[in-house]
C-alpha positions in Angstrom: 11.5 22.5 49.3 15.1 22.3 48.2 16.9 24.2 45.6 18.7 20.6 43.8 16.7 17.7 42.8 18.2 15.4 45.4 15.9 12.9 47.3 14.6 14.5 50.8 15.5 12.2 53.3 12.1 11.1 54.5 13.5 10.5 58.5 13.5 14.4 58.8 10.9 15.9 60.6 8.4 18.5 59.1 9.8 20.7 61.6 13.4 20.9 59.9 12.8 20.8 56.6 10.6 23.9 57.3 13.4 25.2 59.3 15.4 24.2 56.1 13.8 25.5 53.7 14.1 29.0 55.3 17.2 28.6 56.1 18.2 28.8 52.1 16.0 31.3 51.2 17.8 33.4 54.2 21.0 32.5 52.8 20.3 34.2 49.1 19.4 37.0 50.9 22.2 37.5 53.1 24.4 36.6 49.7 22.7 39.3 48.5 21.3 36.7 45.7 17.7 36.9 44.1 15.8 34.3 47.0 14.8 31.5 45.0 13.6 28.1 45.4 12.1 24.8 43.6 9.0 23.1 43.7 7.3 20.0 42.2 5.7 20.8 38.7 1.9 20.0 39.3 0.5 20.0 36.1 -1.5 17.8 34.2 0.9 16.7 31.8 3.7 16.0 35.3 1.1 14.0 36.6 1.7 9.8 35.5 0.0 6.5 35.7 3.0 4.0 37.3 1.6 0.7 36.3 4.2 -1.1 38.0 3.1 0.4 41.6 -0.4 1.1 40.2 -1.7 4.5 41.4 -1.1 8.1 40.2 2.2 9.6 41.2 4.3 12.8 40.2 6.6 12.9 37.6 10.0 14.6 37.3 9.5 18.0 36.1 10.1 21.2 38.7 9.1 24.8 39.0 11.5 27.2 40.0 9.6 30.2 42.2 11.5 33.6 41.8 11.1 36.4 44.6 12.2 38.7 41.8 10.5 37.9 39.5 7.3 39.8 39.1 5.2 37.5 38.1 6.1 35.1 41.0 6.6 37.4 43.7 3.8 37.5 45.8 2.9 33.3 45.6 6.9 33.6 46.8 5.8 36.0 49.2 2.4 33.8 49.9 4.3 30.5 50.2 7.0 31.7 52.3 4.0 33.0 54.9 2.2 29.8 55.0 6.0 27.8 55.5 6.1 30.4 59.0 2.8 30.0 60.1 3.0 25.9 59.7 6.1 26.4 61.9 4.8 28.3 64.2 1.3 25.3 64.6 4.2 22.8 64.8 6.1 24.6 67.7 3.2 25.4 69.8 1.4 21.9 68.8 -1.4 23.4 67.8 -3.6 22.4 65.0 -6.2 24.4 62.6 -7.5 23.2 59.4 -6.5 24.8 56.1 -9.3 27.8 56.5 -8.3 28.7 59.6 -4.8 29.0 58.2 -6.6 31.5 55.5 -7.7 33.5 58.4 -4.3 33.5 59.8 -3.0 35.2 56.9 -5.6 37.5 56.0 -3.9 41.0 56.5 -2.9 43.6 55.8 0.9 43.5 54.2 1.6 47.2 56.3 0.1 50.6 56.9 0.3 52.2 53.8 -0.3 48.6 51.3 -4.5 48.6 50.6 -3.8 44.7 50.1 -3.5 41.6 51.9 -1.8 38.3 52.1 -4.6 36.6 50.9 -7.9 38.1 50.0 -9.5 34.2 49.0 -8.9 31.1 50.5 -8.6 29.9 46.7 -5.5 31.3 47.0 -3.7 29.9 49.7 -5.5 25.9 48.2 -2.9 25.1 45.8 0.0 27.3 47.7 -0.2 24.2 51.1 -0.6 21.6 48.1 2.6 23.1 47.0 4.6 23.2 50.2 3.1 19.2 50.4 4.3 18.5 47.3 8.2 20.4 47.8 8.5 18.8 51.4 7.1 15.6 50.3 5.4 15.7 53.4 0.9 15.7 54.3 -0.3 18.8 55.4 -1.5 16.9 58.4 2.4 16.3 59.3 2.4 20.1 58.9 -0.6 20.7 61.4 -3.3 21.2 59.1 -6.3 19.2 59.4 -7.9 18.1 56.3 -12.2 17.6 56.1 -13.0 14.8 58.7 -15.6 12.5 57.0 -16.1 8.5 57.2 -17.1 6.2 59.7 -15.7 2.8 61.3 -16.9 -0.1 63.2 -14.9 -3.8 63.6 -12.9 -5.9 66.3 -9.5 -3.7 66.6 -8.7 -1.1 69.4 -7.4 2.1 69.3 -4.8 4.7 71.0 -5.6 7.9 70.6 -3.3 10.5 71.9 -5.1 14.0 72.4 -3.1 16.9 73.7 -2.2 15.4 77.1 -5.3 12.6 77.1 -4.0 9.1 76.0 -7.5 7.1 75.2 -8.0 3.4 73.8 -10.9 3.4 71.7 -12.8 0.1 71.3 -14.1 0.2 67.6 -16.3 -2.9 68.4 -18.3 -1.3 71.1 -19.1 1.8 69.4 -23.2 1.1 69.2 -24.9 2.0 65.8 -22.9 5.5 65.4 -19.7 4.1 64.9 -15.9 5.2 65.4 -15.8 8.8 63.3 -12.6 8.7 61.3 -10.5 12.2 61.5 -8.6 13.8 59.1 -5.1 12.8 60.5 -4.6 8.6 61.6 -1.0 8.6 61.3 0.3 11.4 64.7 -0.8 10.4 68.1 -2.8 7.6 66.3 -2.1 4.0 66.6 -4.1 0.8 65.6 -4.1 -2.1 67.8 -5.4 -5.4 68.2 -6.7 -5.7 64.9 -8.7 -8.7 64.2 -10.2 -8.6 61.4 -10.4 -10.9 57.9 -10.8 -8.2 55.3 -11.7 -4.9 54.9 -15.1 -3.7 53.5 -15.8 -0.1 51.7 -19.4 0.9 51.8 -20.1 3.9 49.8 -22.7 4.9 51.2 -23.7 5.1 55.4 -27.4 4.3 54.8 -26.4 0.7 53.8 -23.4 1.3 56.4 -25.7 1.8 59.2 -27.9 -1.4 57.4 -25.1 -3.4 57.5 -24.0 -3.0 61.3 -27.7 -3.2 62.6 -27.6 -6.6 61.1 -24.0 -7.0 62.7 -22.1 -8.1 59.7 -19.0 -7.3 60.6 -19.1 -9.4 63.6 -20.5 -12.4 61.7 -17.9 -12.3 58.9 -14.8 -10.7 61.2 -14.4 -8.1 58.6 -13.4 -4.0 59.5 -16.5 -2.0 57.9 -15.9 1.6 57.0 -18.2 3.8 55.2 -16.6 6.7 53.6 -19.7 9.0 53.4 -19.3 9.1 49.9 -16.2 10.6 47.7 -13.4 9.4 50.3 -11.7 12.3 52.2 -7.2 12.3 52.6 -7.7 10.8 56.0 -9.8 7.5 55.1 -8.3 6.5 52.6 -5.3 7.1 53.9 -6.7 4.8 56.9 -7.4 2.0 54.0 -4.0 2.1 52.8 -2.6 1.3 56.3 -4.9 -1.5 56.6 -4.0 -2.7 53.4 -0.3 -2.5 54.8 -1.1 -4.9 57.6 -2.1 -7.5 54.8 -5.9 -7.1 55.2 -7.9 -7.7 51.8 -10.0 -4.4 50.5 -13.3 -4.6 49.3 -15.1 -2.0 48.1 -19.1 -2.2 47.6 -20.3 1.0 45.7 -23.2 2.3 43.3 -23.5 0.6 40.0 -22.8 4.2 37.7 -19.8 6.0 36.9 -19.9 7.9 40.4 -19.8 5.4 42.4 -17.4 3.8 40.3 -15.0 6.7 40.0 -15.1 6.2 44.0 -13.7 3.4 44.0 -10.5 4.5 41.7 -10.1 7.1 44.0 -9.4 5.0 46.2 -7.5 2.1 44.4 -4.9 4.5 42.3 -5.2 7.8 44.0 -6.5 10.8 42.0 -5.0 13.5 39.9 -5.2 16.5 42.1 -3.2 14.3 45.4 -1.1 12.5 43.5 2.1 14.2 44.8 0.9 12.0 47.7 -0.6 9.1 45.9 2.1 5.9 47.8 0.5 7.2 50.7 -3.0 7.1 50.2 -3.8 4.9 47.1 -4.8 1.4 47.2 -4.6 -0.9 44.4 -5.2 -4.0 45.9 -8.6 -2.8 46.4 -11.3 -5.2 44.8 -14.8 -3.8 43.5 -18.0 -6.4 44.3 -20.3 -4.4 43.1 -22.9 -3.0 42.3 -22.2 -3.6 38.8 -23.9 -3.5 35.8 -23.1 -7.7 35.0 -25.4 -8.1 38.0 -28.9 -7.6 36.4 -27.7 -10.7 34.4 -27.3 -12.5 37.9 -30.1 -11.1 39.8 -33.6 -10.9 38.0 -35.0 -8.3 40.6 -32.5 -5.8 39.8 -33.8 -5.1 35.9 -37.0 -3.9 37.5 -34.9 -1.2 39.6 -32.7 0.5 37.5 -32.5 4.2 37.0 -32.2 6.3 34.0 -28.7 7.4 33.4 -29.1 11.3 32.5 -26.2 13.2 30.6 -23.9 14.0 33.4 -23.8 10.2 34.5 -22.9 9.3 30.5 -20.2 12.1 30.3 -18.4 11.0 33.3 -18.6 6.9 32.8 -17.3 7.8 29.0 -14.5 10.1 30.7 -13.9 7.0 32.9 -13.0 4.9 29.7 -10.1 7.4 28.7 -8.2 6.6 31.5 -5.5 4.7 31.1 -5.5 3.5 34.6 -8.9 2.3 34.0 -9.2 1.7 30.2 -6.5 -1.0 30.3 -8.8 -3.4 32.3 -11.3 -5.3 29.8 -14.1 -6.0 32.9 -14.4 -2.4 33.7 -14.1 -1.3 30.2 -16.9 -3.5 29.3 -19.0 -2.4 32.2 -18.6 1.6 31.4 -19.7 0.6 28.1 -22.9 -1.1 29.1 -23.7 1.9 31.1 -22.9 4.2 27.6 -25.5 1.2 25.9 -28.0 1.0 28.2 -28.0 4.4 29.6 -29.2 2.8 33.1 -27.3 2.7 36.3 -27.8 0.8 40.2 -27.9 1.7 43.4 -26.3 0.0 46.2 -29.6 0.7 48.2 -31.5 -1.4 45.5 -30.1 -4.3 46.9 -33.1 -4.3 49.9 -35.6 -5.2 47.1 -35.9 -8.5 48.4 -35.6 -8.1 51.8 -33.9 -5.7 54.1 -30.7 -8.4 55.0 -30.3 -9.5 51.3 -27.5 -6.7 51.2 -25.3 -8.3 53.2 -25.8 -12.1 51.4 -24.7 -10.3 48.0 -21.7 -9.4 49.8 -20.8 -13.0 51.3 -22.0 -14.6 47.8 -19.8 -11.9 45.9 -16.4 -12.3 48.2 -16.8 -16.3 49.0 -16.8 -16.8 44.7 -14.4 -14.1 44.4 -17.0 -12.4 41.7 -15.1 -9.1 41.7 -13.6 -6.5 39.5 -9.6 -5.3 39.2 
């Protein structure tokens, strides 16, 4: 965290950034000044959609936290405690989850004070995000692991350095299970011999298994990924890295507001993680289905629709109000069809004619460039 508005050099290590943060606070104390630090304002009003870059990011607004401000004293102290623990984790080369960090800091302030530094994890989580935003680092760089979920198969090799071990992983030889995507795909992870024409993201693990069994990624020379629902930070970061290699990214999700929202978090990032939008958003991604327009192209789907409930319809209406979505006429049309028909489609319905039809559907969509922006 810096006390002025100058941009921090990203070449600085997280350890040095943490030490700089502590040094500035210590300098204030030695000078008998009110210890302060400045952080990025993560209020909704400071989150913007950068149309030129194509993803959600933070605005210029900042907030000052002061130790001697009674309303801020506790959060100030808690943030310093988090920074101190993360510095310790980095020095020891040990990692933990944000839950583990919470328990590391769940202790009393002193023998005569009947209060813990943290009583609930809901107190520590937003302060971790403040630290990420202010230091311009990801929590993974602070040796904090996020939730791990997602699976991959394809023609690529991975060098994974874990502790004192260095392993080469061949993602083409992982059988039915695939390679489990870790929460941190940057530190001590290298992707080598990436041999693929494109990246295919499949929302549901069941459909990923169907395509994996059919050898789809081998036949089409692609990398097959399932985020297994909403994509985690690690999975979104991995997709971004593949896009940086020049690989097209296609997303295959359910034909409802929830599946589409998952797509948009991959494409433009999310409001909650706007402070790392450039690291996890993939504006180049394209949506290949399932869409409501497929009802007009595939006759059998008309018998496969499900009723959209009130929650589905509310989510669709909300998405219509997002400027990063309503600027695309194609998406406005799709969302309005959901609201009008009050129906939705699951990607699983494409197994109706025959189990292997899913692969044919994807091939046709990509071949004909029949996708949404």
